[in-house]
N, C-alpha and C positions, 0 to 999 in steps of 0.2 A: 288564334289567341296569342297575344304578344308574349315575348320572353319575360318582360317585366311583370306580367300578371302570373304566368305559370311558374315562375321561379322565385316568388317572393314568399318568405316565411313571416308569419305574423310576429310583430315585435313583442307582443305579450307572451307568445309561446316561447320565444327565445329566452326572455327573462325568467319565465317559469322553469324551463328546463335547466338553464344555467344556475338558477337559484337552487334547484334540487341537487345539482352537482356539488354546490358548496356545502350542503347540509347532509348529504347521504354518501355512503361508501361506493359510489360508482362514477364513471367518467362519461360525459355525453360524447366525448370523442371516440369512445369505443362502441360503434354501432354494429349490429349484426342481425342475422335471422333468428327465428325462434330456436333453431338447433345449433346456435353458436357454440364454438369450442373454447372461446376465451372467456375468462371470468369477468364479472362486472359489466355486462353488455346491456345496452339499451336497444330494444327492438320495437316492433309494432305488431298489432293483432287486430285484423278486421274481419276475420272469419272464424267461426266457432270450431271448425274442424282442426285448426292448428292449436287450439287451447290445450289439449293434453300434452302436446310436444313442449309448449312453453312451461307448463306446470311441472313437467318431469325434468326440466333442464335447470340445474342449480346455477348455471352461468348467467341466467337472465336476472338482472337486478331491477330493471325498469322497463316499462312499455307504454307506447301510445296505444290506447284502446278505445273502442266505441263505447257509448253509454251502456249498451246491452251487455257487454263483456266486462265492464268495470268491476262488478261485485266479485266475480270469480277470481280475477287476477289480484284484486286488492286483498281478498281473504288469504291468499297465499303469501302475503307479506312483501310483495313486490311494490316498488314505487309505481304509481299509475298517473299518466297524463291523459285525461279524457279528451277525445277529439272526434269531431264529426267525420273526418276523413283521415284516419291514422296513416294510411299509405302516403298521402300527400304530405302531411306534416313531417313524417319521418324522413322522406327523401328531400324535402325542402330544407330540413335541418342539416342533413348530410351536405347538401350543396353549400349552405351557409358556412359550415365549419370547414369544408374543403377550401373555400375561397379565403376565409378570414384567417385561417391558421396555417396557410401554406408558407413554407420557408423558401426564400429566394436567394440565389447565389450566382455570381457571374460565370459564364461559360468558360471551360478550360479545354484548350486544344493543345496537345503535345507538339512541341516544335518539329518533331519528325513526322507528324501526320500530314497527309496531303489531301487538302480539300479543294475540289475543283471550283473555279471562280463562279460557275453558274449554280453550284449547289447552295441550298439554304440551310444555315445552322442558326438556331435560336440564340439570342444573346444571353439568355439565362438558363440555368439548370440543365446544361449539357456538358458532358465530359467525354473527350475523344482521346484514346490512348496512343501510345507510341507506335509509329509505323502503319497506322490505319489509313486506308484510302477511301475517300468519299467521291464518287464519280459524278459526272454532269447531271444537273437537275434533280439530284437526290435531295430529300427534305428531312432534316433532323429537327424535330420540334422539341419543346421543353420537356424536361423530365426523362432524358435519355442518357444512359451511361454506356459507352462502347469501350471495350478492352483494347488490347494491343494486337497489331498485325491483322486487323479485320479488313474486309472489303464490303462496301455498301455500293451496289451497282446502280447504274443510271436510273433515275425515276423512282427509286424506292422511297417509301415514307416510313419513318420510325417515330413513334410517340403520338400517333393519331388518337383521337377520342374514340373509345369503344362504343358499341351499340347497346345502350341501356336506357330504355324509355318506359315510363310507368303510366298506365291509364288511371286517372283519378277523377273525382267528381268535378274538378276544375279544368279538366282537359288532360292532354298528354304532357307529362313532366319529364324533361331530359335530365338525366342524372350525371353530375360532374364526376369525371374519373380522377381520383386523387392519388393514383399509383405511378409507377415508373416503368421504364424498359431497361433491363439489365442485359447487356450483350457481353459474353465472355471473350476469350482470346481466340484469334485465328478463325473467327466466324465469317462466313460469306453469306450475304443477303442479296438475292438476285434482283434483276431489273423489274421495276414496278411492283415489287412485293410490298405488303403493308403489314406493319407490326403495331398493334394497338397497345397503349400503356395500361398498367394495372389498375385495379379497382378494389376499394375497401381494404387497403393495406396489403394486398397481395400483388407483388410486382409481376410483370411479364418477364420471363427469364429465358435467355438463349444460351445454352451451355457451350463450353469450349469446343472448338473444332467442328461445330455443327454447320452444315451447308444447306442453305435454303435457296431454292430455284426461283425462276421468274414467276411473277403473278401469283405468288402464294399469299394467303391471308392468315395471319396469326392473331386471334382475338385476345381480348383483355385477360390478363392473369394466366395465360398459358405458360406452362413450364416445359421447356424442351431440354432434355439431358445432354450429355456430352456425345459428340460424334454422331448425332442424328443426321439423317438425310431426308429432306422434304422436297419432293419433285414438283414440277410446274403445275400451277392452278389448283394445288391442294388447299383445303380450308380446314383450319384447326379451331374448333369451338372453344368458347371462353372457359377458363379455369380447368381445362383438361391438363393432366400431368403425363408427360412422356418420359420413360426411363432412358438410360444411355443406349446408344447404338440402334435406335429405332429407324426403320425405313417406312416412309409414307409415299406411296406411288402417285403418279400424275392424276389429277382430277378426283382424288379421294376426298371424302368428307368425313371428318371426325366430330361427332357431336360434343356438347359442352359437359363439363363436370364429370369426366371419365378418367380412367387410368389406363395407360398403354404401357405394358411392362417392358423391361429391358430386352433388347435384341428382337423385339416383335417386328412383324412386317405387315403393312396394310397394302393390299394389292391395288393396282390402278383402278380408279372408278368406284372403289368400295365405299359403302355408306355405313359408318360405324356408329352404333347406338348403344353398345354395351362395352364394359371393360374388356381389354385384350390381355390375355395372360402373357407373362414373359416367354420369349423364345417361340411364340406361336405365330401363325400366319392366317390372316382372315381375308376373305374375298366376298364379293357380291353385294346386293342391295335387298335387304339389310345384310350386313356382313356376318358370315359364319366361318367356322374353321375351313381352311382352303380345301382340304381333302373332301369334306362334306359338300362343298360347293361343286367340285369337279364331279363327284358321284351323282349329284342332282342333275347336272348338265347332261350326263350320260343317259339318265332316265328319260329326259324330255326330247332327246334326239332320236 
């Protein structure tokens, strides 16, 4: 299915939603899930099991809904936009707004920054701070802001589109990433690392003095605190928040939408699927407290 087909929102639907914006106390630019934490949010509902979450959330002002769910949502006083495929229309509207409301500005590179002649830096929406070094064949795409005295090693990619694709009745719809990458000061990003840009208003952030090794993947809207160390081939899942001074070992996998507390340690090869408490250490697949993991190993030996 072509991009033109899977990425087109019906003009009538745009007019209807934007018309509602003009007449109701919510903004179509504020999109979110049924459990959204921000007020005046527009969401979608295509499954009855999420109806109680929507009805209990005062932040939901409007929703794309199926005909079967319209009555229940309308009775709650929310604005309703009936749709045969709420998932498609919601994400198509997101793509429309992300493209048409984007703000562009010329790239700014500090005179003391050193950008290798083979590196690529987008002409728009990039800021590179004083003393920062961009090595050969590194790629800095749009919507990336890098602080002072950083190093981006050879072949690294900053600002790539994250992995967000939705199955709809019209096919798989790829969702536009509308966020940015914010890199603090004195950060080092290793060779062939990849840092995806943020999504739905949540930037991807790399804190001051954090060091990222080669071949690391940082997914959309990840937040890494200050002085974190992420070792080669680690994968950090989308929207996970890491506190300050966290260690992530080589080949570790940290799943999405988790919290890893300050000074926590993720051992090499660990697969993390739950929150990690501050100052704790986890190991194994699936990861558990390091001491429990060692005790288990002793029992099977």
